C-alpha positions in Angstrom: 34.8 -56.6 48.2 34.8 -53.1 49.6 38.6 -53.0 49.8 38.9 -54.0 46.2 36.4 -51.2 45.1 38.1 -48.4 47.1 41.0 -47.8 44.7 38.6 -47.8 41.8 36.4 -45.2 43.5 39.3 -43.1 44.4 40.7 -43.2 40.9 37.3 -42.2 39.5 37.1 -39.3 41.9 40.6 -38.1 40.9 39.7 -38.3 37.2 36.4 -36.3 37.7 38.3 -33.7 39.7 40.9 -33.4 37.0 38.4 -33.0 34.3 36.4 -30.3 36.2 39.6 -28.4 36.9 40.7 -28.6 33.3 37.4 -27.3 32.0 37.4 -24.4 34.4 40.9 -23.5 33.4 40.0 -23.5 29.7 36.7 -21.6 30.2 36.9 -18.2 28.4 36.8 -15.2 30.7 33.4 -13.6 31.1 32.9 -10.6 28.8 32.5 -7.4 30.7 29.0 -6.1 30.8 28.4 -3.3 28.3 27.1 0.0 29.8 23.4 0.6 29.3 22.5 2.6 26.2 22.0 6.2 27.0 18.8 7.9 25.9 18.3 11.6 26.3 15.0 12.5 27.8 12.2 14.0 25.7 10.1 17.1 26.6 6.5 16.1 26.8 3.4 18.1 27.6 0.3 16.3 28.9 -2.9 18.1 27.9 -6.0 17.9 30.1 -8.1 14.8 29.2 -11.4 15.1 27.3 -14.5 13.1 28.1 -17.2 11.8 25.7 -19.5 10.3 28.4 -22.9 11.8 28.7 -24.1 10.2 31.9 -22.1 9.8 35.1 -22.8 8.1 38.4 -21.7 11.0 40.6 -22.0 14.8 40.6 -19.0 16.7 39.2 -17.8 13.4 37.9 -16.5 14.2 34.4 -14.1 17.0 35.3 -12.8 15.4 38.5 -12.4 12.0 36.9 -10.6 13.3 33.8 -8.3 15.4 36.1 -7.5 12.4 38.2 -6.5 10.4 35.1 -4.4 13.3 33.8 -2.5 13.6 37.1 -2.0 9.9 37.3 -0.6 9.8 33.7 1.8 12.7 34.5 3.2 10.8 37.6 3.7 7.6 35.7 5.5 9.3 32.8 7.9 11.1 35.2 8.6 7.7 36.9 9.8 6.2 33.6 12.9 8.6 33.8 12.5 9.1 30.0 10.6 12.3 29.9 10.5 15.8 31.2 6.8 16.5 31.7 5.5 20.1 31.5 3.4 20.7 34.6 -0.4 21.1 34.2 -0.5 24.4 35.9 2.1 25.9 33.6 0.2 24.4 30.6 -3.0 26.2 31.6 -1.1 29.5 31.4 0.4 28.5 28.1 -3.0 27.6 26.6 -4.4 31.0 27.6 -1.4 32.8 25.9 -2.1 30.8 22.7 -5.8 31.7 22.8 -4.8 35.4 22.9 -2.4 34.8 19.9 -5.1 32.9 18.0 -7.6 35.7 18.6 -5.3 38.3 17.1 -4.8 40.1 20.5 -1.0 39.9 20.3 1.4 40.7 17.5 2.8 37.9 15.3 6.3 38.5 16.8 5.2 38.4 20.4 2.3 35.9 20.2 2.7 32.5 21.8 3.6 29.8 19.3 2.6 26.2 19.9 5.6 24.1 20.8 8.0 26.9 21.2 6.3 28.4 24.3 5.4 25.0 25.7 9.1 24.0 25.4 8.0 20.4 24.6 8.7 18.3 21.5 5.5 16.3 21.9 1.9 16.8 23.2 -0.2 14.0 24.7 -3.9 14.0 25.0 -6.4 11.4 26.0 -10.2 11.1 25.6 -12.3 8.9 27.9 -14.7 7.1 25.5 -16.2 4.5 27.7 -16.9 4.1 31.5 -18.9 1.7 33.5 -18.9 1.1 37.3 -21.4 -1.2 39.1 -22.1 -2.2 42.7 -24.2 -5.1 43.9 -25.2 -6.6 47.3 -23.6 -5.6 50.6 -26.4 -3.6 52.2 -25.7 -1.5 55.2 -23.0 0.7 53.8 -22.1 4.1 55.3 -22.1 7.4 53.4 -20.1 10.4 54.6 -19.9 13.6 52.6 -20.8 11.8 49.3 -18.3 9.0 49.9 -20.0 5.6 50.3 -18.2 2.8 52.1 -19.8 -0.6 51.9 -19.2 -4.3 51.4 -20.7 -4.7 47.9 -19.2 -6.5 45.0 -17.9 -4.0 42.5 -16.7 -3.9 38.9 -15.2 -1.1 36.8 -14.4 -0.8 33.1 -13.0 2.2 31.1 -11.6 2.9 27.7 -9.3 5.7 26.5 -8.3 7.0 23.0 -4.7 8.2 23.3 -3.0 10.5 20.8 0.5 11.9 20.4 0.9 15.2 18.6 3.8 17.1 17.0 4.0 20.2 19.2 4.8 22.5 16.3 2.4 21.4 13.6 -0.3 19.9 15.8 -0.5 16.8 13.6 -1.3 13.4 15.1 1.9 11.3 15.2 0.4 8.1 16.7 -2.8 7.0 18.4 -4.1 3.9 20.3 -7.2 2.7 22.0 -6.7 1.1 25.4 -9.1 -0.6 27.7 -9.0 -1.8 31.3 -11.4 -3.6 33.7 -11.3 -4.9 37.2 -13.6 -6.7 39.7 -13.5 -6.9 43.5 -15.4 -7.4 46.7 -15.3 -6.3 50.3 -15.2 -2.6 51.4 -15.3 -0.3 48.4 -15.8 3.3 47.4 -18.5 5.0 45.3 -18.5 8.7 44.8 -21.6 10.9 45.0 -21.2 14.6 45.5 -17.9 16.2 46.3 -14.5 16.1 44.8 -13.0 13.0 43.1 -9.7 12.1 44.8 -7.5 9.4 43.4 -5.3 9.8 46.5 -8.0 8.9 48.9 -7.0 6.2 51.4 -7.8 2.8 50.0 -9.0 4.0 46.6 -6.1 2.4 44.7 -7.3 -1.1 45.9 -10.8 -0.6 44.6 -11.8 -2.0 41.1 -12.1 1.5 39.8 -8.6 2.5 41.1 -7.2 -0.7 39.7 -8.8 -0.2 36.3 -7.6 3.4 36.1 -4.0 2.4 37.0 -4.0 -0.4 34.4 -5.3 1.9 31.6 -2.7 4.6 32.5 0.1 2.0 32.5 -1.0 0.8 29.0 -1.0 4.4 27.9 2.5 5.0 29.2 3.7 1.9 27.5 2.2 3.2 24.2 3.9 6.6 24.6 7.3 5.0 25.5 7.2 2.6 22.5 6.1 5.4 20.2 8.5 8.2 21.0 10.7 7.1 24.0 13.6 5.9 21.8 13.4 8.5 19.1 16.6 10.6 18.7 16.5 13.8 20.7 16.4 17.1 18.9 17.4 20.4 20.4 18.3 24.0 19.4 21.2 26.4 19.7 20.3 29.1 22.2 23.1 31.5 21.4 26.7 31.6 20.2 29.3 33.7 22.1 33.1 33.8 22.5 32.7 31.4 25.4 31.0 28.7 23.3 27.8 27.4 21.7 24.9 27.3 24.2 22.3 24.5 23.6 18.9 24.0 25.2 19.7 20.6 26.8 21.3 20.1 30.2 21.7 17.5 32.9 17.9 17.4 33.4 17.7 15.8 30.0 20.7 13.6 30.5 23.2 15.5 28.4 26.8 14.8 29.3 30.3 16.2 28.4 31.5 14.5 25.2 28.1 14.2 23.6 28.2 15.1 19.9 25.4 16.6 17.8 25.0 17.5 14.1 23.9 21.0 13.5 21.2 21.5 10.9 19.8 24.7 9.5 16.1 24.9 8.5 15.1 26.5 5.2 11.8 28.2 4.4 8.8 26.7 6.2 6.5 25.0 3.6 2.8 25.7 4.3 0.0 23.7 2.7 -2.1 26.2 0.7 -5.2 24.1 1.2 -5.1 23.6 5.0 -2.6 26.3 6.2 -0.7 23.6 8.1 3.1 23.6 8.2 4.5 20.7 6.2 8.1 21.1 7.3 11.2 22.5 5.8 14.4 21.4 4.1 17.4 21.0 6.5 21.0 21.5 5.5 23.9 20.2 7.7 26.2 23.0 8.6 28.6 21.2 11.0 28.9 19.4 14.3 29.6 20.2 17.9 30.7 18.5 21.1 29.5 19.3 24.6 32.2 20.5 27.0 30.2 21.8 30.0 26.8 20.8 31.3 24.5 22.7 33.7 20.9 21.8 34.7 18.9 23.5 32.0 21.5 24.0 29.3 25.0 23.0 28.1 28.0 24.7 26.4 29.6 23.1 23.4 32.5 23.8 21.0 32.6 23.3 17.2 34.0 20.1 15.8 33.3 20.9 12.1 31.7 23.8 10.3 31.2 27.4 11.4 28.8 30.2 11.5 26.3 28.5 13.8 23.3 30.6 14.7 20.5 30.8 17.3 17.7 28.3 16.6 19.9 25.9 14.5 18.6 22.4 15.0 20.6 19.8 16.9 20.4 16.1 16.2 22.1 13.3 18.1 25.3 12.1 16.5 27.3 10.3 19.1 26.5 10.1 22.8 29.4 9.7 25.4 29.5 6.3 27.2 27.3 6.0 30.3 29.1 6.8 33.6 30.3 3.5 35.2 28.2 2.4 38.2 29.7 1.9 41.6 30.9 -1.7 42.2 28.8 -3.8 44.6 29.9 -4.1 48.2 32.5 -6.8 48.5 33.3 -6.7 44.8 36.8 -6.7 43.4 
């Protein structure tokens, strides 16, 4: 019986092998992976966070807590690789200059102008509108310098109102309300007097640290969805015999071969009722292509048009392909 079945089994095996080989031979070649879409980084300024909470569970809480959230947001935005974030220390100096200008203590020509001095396309500000933190059980904790360590069960909840502003007009572009909560047990932290330190050892694992991180991540997701993919706009710095200098370099992701339309702004339209700028008409005067890139700026040559001037607006037209990545070890 087995001897009679052997030829049949062998024949079936040969047939299956032939079919598999034929299918493999006729399988269309895999399409090469397309390079990832390039996105030029946006310049973003994170303004210090406001608080609208009247009562706090620890001394110096509002300022320290808001400062911690602001620093956490700045770090998360930088880590997305989509934004150039203006440092908070630099922003403090900028705000002082703008206060002088607003108070009439500088001339119109030399006074700081929102957006232009900041060097950012967008401003981000958050307001802490709700905060709750509770501890229960776990007697016998230890308190050192205002920092209590105990075994109590803890919970934390907070809510933020997040807004994105146009850096020139100050108008709100987008806004969102985000909330986060977390619970936990075991050793935890509660802050009394002293400084609030989000970098304290073990703080990130507490319910409060977890809720803060979750709220900030939701905030970053909102910012990325709202402005992360918007076309980058820049300006012409100056025009010389050596080329057209633009205010975008390798720090923003600009590469040789990138092309930009050049637009010229007309008269700024001001709302007579509010005094706010409403924008201006833009006329296309030509296009340029980048030939040389440095860290903070790039040099370009004209493709079409002429008579380009300082402060002409640049709008993305065609970005060069992304640089190919190194093949994996052992690859062809």
